[in-house]
C-alpha positions in Angstrom: 194.1 24.0 93.4 193.1 20.6 94.6 194.3 19.3 97.9 196.9 16.4 97.7 196.2 15.3 101.3 193.9 12.3 100.4 196.4 11.0 97.9 199.2 11.5 100.5 197.3 9.4 103.0 196.7 6.7 100.3 200.4 6.7 99.4 201.4 6.4 103.0 199.3 3.3 103.3 200.5 1.8 100.0 204.1 2.5 100.8 203.7 0.8 104.2 202.2 -2.2 102.4 205.1 -2.1 99.9 207.5 -2.1 102.8 205.8 -5.1 104.3 206.0 -7.0 101.0 209.7 -6.1 100.7 210.2 -7.7 104.1 208.5 -10.8 102.9 210.8 -10.7 99.8 213.8 -10.4 102.0 212.7 -13.4 104.0 212.2 -15.3 100.8 215.6 -14.3 99.6 217.2 -15.5 102.8 215.2 -18.8 102.5 216.7 -19.2 99.0 220.2 -18.6 100.3 220.1 -20.8 103.4 219.6 -24.3 101.8 222.8 -24.0 99.8 225.1 -22.8 102.6 225.9 -26.3 103.7 224.9 -29.2 101.5 227.1 -31.9 103.1 224.2 -33.2 105.2 221.7 -33.3 102.4 221.2 -35.8 99.6 220.4 -34.4 96.1 216.7 -35.0 96.5 216.5 -33.1 99.8 218.6 -30.3 98.4 216.5 -29.9 95.3 213.4 -29.9 97.4 214.7 -27.2 99.6 215.6 -25.0 96.7 212.3 -25.7 95.0 210.4 -24.5 98.1 212.6 -21.4 98.4 212.2 -20.7 94.7 208.4 -20.9 94.9 208.4 -18.5 97.9 210.6 -16.1 96.1 208.4 -16.2 93.0 205.4 -15.4 95.2 207.2 -12.5 96.7 208.1 -11.2 93.3 204.5 -11.4 92.1 203.3 -9.5 95.1 205.9 -6.9 94.6 204.8 -6.3 91.0 201.1 -5.9 92.1 202.0 -3.5 94.9 204.4 -1.5 92.7 201.7 -1.0 90.0 199.2 0.3 92.6 201.8 2.5 94.4 203.3 3.8 91.2 199.9 4.8 89.8 198.9 6.7 92.9 202.3 8.2 93.3 202.3 9.7 89.8 198.8 11.1 90.3 200.0 12.7 93.6 203.2 13.9 91.9 201.2 15.6 89.1 198.8 17.1 91.6 201.5 18.8 93.8 203.3 19.9 90.6 200.1 21.7 89.4 199.5 23.1 92.8 203.0 24.4 92.9 202.4 26.6 89.9 199.5 28.3 91.7 202.0 29.4 94.4 204.9 30.2 92.1 204.2 30.3 88.4 207.8 31.1 87.5 209.3 28.4 89.7 209.3 25.5 87.2 211.6 24.7 84.3 209.1 22.2 82.6 205.4 22.2 82.0 203.2 20.2 84.4 202.7 17.3 81.9 206.3 16.3 82.5 205.3 15.3 86.0 203.6 12.3 84.4 205.6 11.8 81.1 209.0 12.0 82.6 208.5 8.7 84.4 208.2 6.8 81.1 211.3 8.1 79.5 214.1 5.5 79.6 217.1 6.8 81.6 215.4 10.2 81.7 213.2 8.9 84.4 216.3 8.6 86.6 217.0 12.3 86.4 214.0 14.5 85.2 211.5 13.7 88.0 214.0 14.7 90.6 214.3 18.2 89.1 210.5 18.5 89.0 210.3 17.4 92.6 212.9 20.0 93.7 211.0 22.7 91.8 207.8 21.6 93.5 209.5 21.5 96.9 210.7 25.1 96.6 207.4 26.3 95.1 205.6 25.1 98.2 208.0 26.8 100.6 206.6 29.9 102.3 208.7 33.1 102.0 209.8 35.0 105.0 207.6 37.7 106.7 209.3 40.3 104.5 209.0 38.3 101.3 212.6 37.1 101.5 213.4 33.7 100.1 213.5 30.8 102.6 215.0 27.4 102.1 213.6 24.1 103.5 216.0 21.2 103.7 215.6 18.8 100.8 217.2 15.9 102.7 214.0 13.7 102.6 213.8 14.2 98.8 217.5 13.6 98.1 217.6 10.6 100.4 214.5 9.0 98.8 215.7 9.7 95.3 219.2 8.3 95.9 217.9 5.2 97.5 215.2 4.7 94.9 217.6 5.0 91.9 220.2 2.7 93.6 217.6 0.1 94.5 216.2 0.1 90.9 219.6 -0.6 89.5 220.3 -3.3 92.0 216.9 -4.9 91.4 217.5 -4.9 87.6 220.9 -6.6 88.1 219.3 -9.2 90.4 216.5 -9.9 88.0 218.9 -10.4 85.1 221.0 -12.8 87.2 217.9 -14.7 88.5 216.6 -15.1 84.9 219.9 -16.5 83.7 220.5 -18.7 86.7 220.8 -22.4 85.9 222.9 -23.6 88.9 222.5 -23.4 92.7 225.5 -21.1 92.9 224.0 -18.6 90.4 220.7 -18.7 92.3 222.6 -18.0 95.5 224.3 -15.0 94.0 221.1 -13.6 92.5 219.3 -14.0 95.8 222.0 -12.2 97.8 221.9 -9.3 95.3 218.1 -9.4 95.4 218.2 -9.1 99.2 220.4 -6.1 99.0 218.0 -4.5 96.5 215.1 -5.3 98.8 216.8 -3.6 101.7 217.5 -0.5 99.7 213.9 -0.5 98.4 212.6 -0.8 102.0 214.8 2.2 103.0 213.5 4.1 99.9 209.9 3.4 100.9 210.5 4.9 104.4 212.1 8.0 102.8 209.3 8.2 100.2 206.7 8.5 103.0 208.7 11.4 104.5 209.0 13.0 101.1 205.4 12.6 100.2 204.1 14.1 103.5 206.5 17.1 103.5 205.4 18.8 100.2 201.8 17.9 101.0 202.1 19.7 104.4 203.9 22.7 102.9 201.2 23.2 100.3 198.5 22.9 102.9 200.3 25.6 105.0 200.6 27.8 101.9 196.9 27.4 101.1 195.7 28.1 104.7 198.2 30.7 105.9 199.3 32.3 102.6 202.7 32.6 100.9 204.5 34.4 103.8 205.5 32.9 107.1 204.4 34.6 110.3 207.0 36.9 111.9 
């Protein structure tokens, strides 16, 4: 068994950075939306310049998001695989899929919206101490469920916004794409907060199991 605590700390930092980048993206999205709210007082040149500036800011935010997502996603998958393997040390019969799925499942189209959640639940339960008499104990999975629901929803909304943004050839279409993008960024920001809670909980539970054993004190 290898401790996931170092990876958990790194993820906490990366997810915090990801949250900050999302805030920047939200600001960029608002900047994109504001110039077109009222164009009566702007000539075409001023209006195009405002949109050009906002568009550049949004492009910068998107590039930053991609870089942070790659770093965060890589560390997250390493952590996810680590806690899955550790879970098997505590409860060998507690998993429905081999540990390799903790990595591979993320790269299966559509399957990555379902399979990792099942692995996460199995890992969560495997890291839960039993009662003093060996009885089964349940620990609320609210952090896991909240994170997963927000993450999947934000991924769908982000995809819609990206498609609309790529197809936008008018100010109105850009406004629509930016509004949907802002909604996606807000959802992703909330998902990042829940992700921190999710990452820290199984890490803490596995540490408790490793130090104090599989049974809780009376």
